[in-house]
Every structure is written in C-alpha cells, then in structure tokens.
N, C-alpha and C positions, 0 to 999 in steps of 0.2 A: 366383664364388658365395657367397652371404651364410651365414656359420657361424651355428649356434643359439646363444643367449646362453649364457655359462658361469655356475656358481654364484656367482663373484665378482662377474659383471654384475648378476645378481640381487640380491645382497645390496647392491650399491652403489645400485641403484634403491629398495630398501627404506629405506636410510639417507637417501637424497636426500627421499623421500617424508616421513620421519620429522621432517626438518629443516625441512621447509616450515612457514610460519606457519600457525596454526590457521583453519580455515574461517570466513570473516567476521570475521576479528580487528579490521579496520579499518572495519567496517560500524556503522552506529548501529542497524539493525534486521536481525537474523540469524535465519533459519528453517533449520533443518537437519534433513533427513528428517522432517519434520513429520507426525505421526499425530493423528487425532482420530477414535474410533470411539464411535457412538451405540448404544444398545440400547433397542429399542421392541418390546414383546410378543415377548420372545424372539429378535428378528431383529436382527443386528448390521449397522450401515451406517458404512461408512468415508467420512467427509466429507472427511478430508484423507488422502492415500496416499502419504507420503514426501516432502512438498513442500519445495522448496528455494528461498529468496529471500533477497536482499540489497538493502537500502536504505542509500544512502550520507547522511551528513548534509547537509541542505541540499537534497535533492531534494524536487521536486513531481512526482509520479508517479499513474498510474491504475492500478488492477485492474479487470479485465473478465472476463467469463465468464457462460454460461448459468446459468438458475436451477437450484441442486443442483449447480454445479461445486464448490463449497467456498468461495468468496470470503467470504460474510458470516461462516462459520464462523471462518476465517483472520482476520478483523476483531476478532471477539468475543475472540479469543485475545490479539492484539496489545493489545487494550482492557483486559486483566485481567478481563473478564467470563466467560470460560471457561478451561479447563485442558486442555493437550494430553494426549493418552493415551501419547505417545511422542514421541522425538525431541528436539530441542532447539531453544529459542526465547529471544533475550536482545534486551533492547531499552534502549538506552542503558546499557548494563552491567548491567542486573537479568536475572536467570535466572527466567524466568517459570514454570518448573516446579518450582523450590524455594521460592517465596514461601509464606510463612503468610499468614493472613486479614488480619493486620494489616499486613503487608507490601504486600498486594494493595491495599488500602485507601489505603495513603500513595502506592503507584504511581499509581492511578488520580488522586488529588490532584496530584502534583508532577510526573509524568512524561510522562502522555498526556493531551491533550483529545480531545473525541468529539462529533462533530455526527451526530444522526440524521436519517432521512430526513423524518420527521413533525415538521413546524415545532413543533406543539403539545408534543412531548415533550422539546423542547430547553430550554423556557422555563417559568418558574412563572407561572401566570396572574394572581396577585393582586400580583405586583411590577412596577415599572417596569423599563424596560430597564436604566437605569443600576445598579438594585438588584440585577437578576439577573446583571449583570457583576460587581458588588461582592461577591455571596455567596460565590463559591469561595474569594475572598480571605479573607473572613470567617472561613469555615471551617478554612484552613490557617493564619492567622496571629494576630497580636495584636490586642487591642481597645482599645489606647489612642487618645487623641484624635489624636496625630501619625499613628497607623497608619491610622486613619479617613480623615484628610486625603488620605494617600497612596493608598489604595483609591480614594478618589474620583477623584483626578486620573488614576490609571492608567484606570479605566473611561472618563472623558472621553476620554482619548487614544484608546483602543481604538475606541470608537464614532465618533470623528472620523475614524481612519484607515480604517474601514470604510465611511464615508459615510452613517451614520446617526446622526450627533449632533444631528440634529433630533427623533429618537426618544427621547432620554434620559429624559423623562418620561413616555412613554406606556407602557401595558400592553399584552400580545401583542394583546389583540382590537382594539385601536386601530390596528393596523399591518397592511401588505399581507403575503402571504407571503414576498416577497423581502426585505422589510426584517426579518422575524422570523428568516429565516436569517443574515442578516448580524449581527443581534444574538447569534444562536446562536453564529456564529465568533467574536465577541468574549468570550462567556462562556467558551468553549473554550480562548481564548489568556490568558484572564485569570490563570492561575496561572504563566504562561511556562513551557509544556510544551516538552520535547524534540520531541515528536512530535504531530502532529494528524490525526485519523483522522476520515474523514468516509463515511458509509455511504449512498449514493444521496442526496446532499443536495439535487440538482435534481430528483429522481422526481417531485415534486408542483407543479412550476413550469412555467410555458411557456417557449419557447425564448429570449425577450428577457431575461426575468427570470433564467432559467440562466445566461446569459452575464455578468449582473451578479455572481451569486454566484461563478462562477468566477473572475472579476476580483477580487473579494474575496479569495478563496484565493491569487491571484497576488502581491496587495499585501503578504499576512501572510508568504508565502515570501520576497519580495524585501526588504521593509522590515524584517522581524523576524528573518529567517534560519530560520524554523521549518520543519522537515521535515514535508511533508504527503503522507499517501496517500488517494486517493479511490477509492472502490469505486462504480462506475457502469456503467450500460448505455447510457449517452447517447454516441453515437460523436462528437458534436460537442464534448463536454466531453474525451473521452479524446483527441481529436486536438489538443487545446491543449497537452499537456503533452509534455515531451521523452522521457518514456519510459512505455509503457504495457505492462503484463505482462498476459497472457491465463492465465487458470486453467481447466484441463479435466479432468473426473475426479479431483478432489484434487490434482492436481500442477499446476505452472507448465509451460505448453506452449510458447508463443511470447512473443516481445517484439519490441516495434516502438520503435527509436529514432529521433529526429527531430533533425536539425540544421540550421543556417543555411549557405547556400552562396550566392556571388555569381555569378549569370549571366555567364559570359565575353563573351557577345555585347551584352547589353543593360545589364550592371552593376547590374541589379535583384538585390535579395536574396530568396531563395526558401528554403523549408522542404523538405528532403527527408527522406523516410522510408524505413527499411529494416527488414524484418522478420526476424527470427532466431528459429529452433527452439532451445529450451532443453534443454541436455544436463546431465542430473544427475550426481551422483557415483558412481552406478552404472554411468554410461555409456547411460542411457536416453534415447531421444529420441522426442518426440511430433511427428510431421509434421502439419502442417495438413490438415484433413479435405478441404478442396476440392483439395489439390494429390494426394492419394492416390485420391479419386475421379476427378479427371480424367485419371489414368494407370491406372486400374483396380487399384490396390494393394490387397491384402487378405492377411490370414494371414501372409504372409512377402515378404520382397524380396531381391533379390541386392545384395551389396556388393562393391566393388572398391576397393582401395586404390591411389590414385594418387600420383605424387610430392608434389603439393601439395593433395589433397582426397581425400575419400570419396566414391564415386558410389554412389548408391542408386536401382536400377532395379527396374521390375516382374519378378517372378517368371517365368522363361521356361522352366523346367525340363521342362514338359509339353508344348512345343511341338516339332515335328517339325523 
C-alpha cells in the first residue's frame, strides 16, 4: 500500500523545483505564460491566453493557426511592434516587457529582422535592391568611406547568397514578386539579426515561387546560422521545417517534429513526422479537435494514471 507523502517529502519537492534552472534559460526566444488583451468599444479580447513557447538558437520553425488564433499577435510582440499585457517574453537576452521606446528601436535594428507578407511593404520603391539592403546598415552604422564599402560588399554578398545578385540595380517594380521577397529577406538580414521573423511571406505567391522563397530562408538558416520563425497557413511550407507549432485560442496547442530516418528494407532516407500535444506549465493540455470529435469527447474526460502513461478516455459516467 502506498503511503501519502510526508511534509518532508513535499518540502523536498519544493526545494527541487526551486533549484531547477529558470524556464527557457537556454532558449533564444522564451515566451512564458504570455498574455495580450485588446480593448475595443469597451469589450476585452484576449488574443494570447498564457502562451508558452521556446525557440532554440539556430532553429528554422513554423507557426501555424487559424485566423484569430493569436499567431500574428505573437509575431508583433516578438518583433517589438507590440507589448504584452502580462507574462514574460525574452529574445536574445532582451526583456520585451521592460524595454523603453529607445530600447525597442535599438532592438528592432539590432536583434530582429522582419519580412512582411505584402512585398510592397518590405522595400522602398524609389531605391534599388542594393540600396534597400544597404539602408538598414546606414541607419545603424558609421558613414565613413570605409564603412560605405563594407556595406556595399555586405549587400552584394546577401543578394548573391539569396540568388538575386542580378537584381542589385533594379527597383521593386522592375522585379517579380518572388525576387522582391528574396531581396526583402536580404534587407532583413542586413544588420546580422539574431532572429528573422516572417509573417506569411509566401501568402501572395504561387506554389513554385513559394518554394523558392522557402529555399532562401533555408539558405539563410544554414549558411548564416540565423534563427528563423515563419508564420504561415501554407501546409507545404510548414511541412518543410523540422518543427511546426500550432496556436489555438491564444495558446500553443500541438507541435509536429520531423526527423530523418533510414528505411531498414530499402536503405532510403525518409522524413518521419510525429505530432505532440503541448503541456503548459499549469498542466493544461489542448487535444487536437479532430481527435476529440472522433471519440465524441466534450466537457470532460476520464483520466487513468498508468505506470508509463496517462490514459485519456471519453466520459462514460452516464452510461449504464
């Protein structure tokens, strides 16, 4: 017969919890019980409801979710364009809740790069591609002749890396949508950011061009080591990354991890995907809607603690 825990046992558990490293201490991006509340016409809307998220340095990942799920709100917070209502958010050691307006400006120039869905929003129409890429470096750096040469060389290298070196002297209206987005990625990378954020970067492009844009993100991730977070509704894009996090009702709900495996019979390499439900720090779990619908689960479920797992079953308390 198992005895109840003693006060000493409970005290030991509390001490052990206190001695654990802080949540997200080794992550590049940490969102800890993040809340964002908007008020419109006297009505409060919770866009984020205690969201938890960790992103490691060097990751290339995707955020997915239905319209209104909170994913764009999260991106605006990570980009320094919005401020959380409560919780904690840190990016590359910067506390997003404690920054002043001056800190926020420096953060957007030095720490994060951003690519918008609308190609016209990413580039100044009266500047060439090379000038657009050079501009962020001009705003952040010195104006000496040596510095100008270094900026021009950096712009040339980025445009070449992303396959648009031939567009260096063109203005946005002289390029296709895909070329504009690749130049926009170069602009976002110009300052050497720790994180590159992209909000639906392929939303206005056809599938073939979208593949080229994603290839550009992969190149930036692999060649420069830049951590990249992409918000997308495009399942083809989401399926290309090793990690996809779904947001539902203002919280992370499920996560898909992909890894390469070698088929024992054929010797061919294949990508295996596995879906996980996200367990937040309060112990809350969001089960995929298609799973709960398939089993008729609603209102409450039965739980059973097994030696190596927790069983979640439909509520059968009303059955004979």
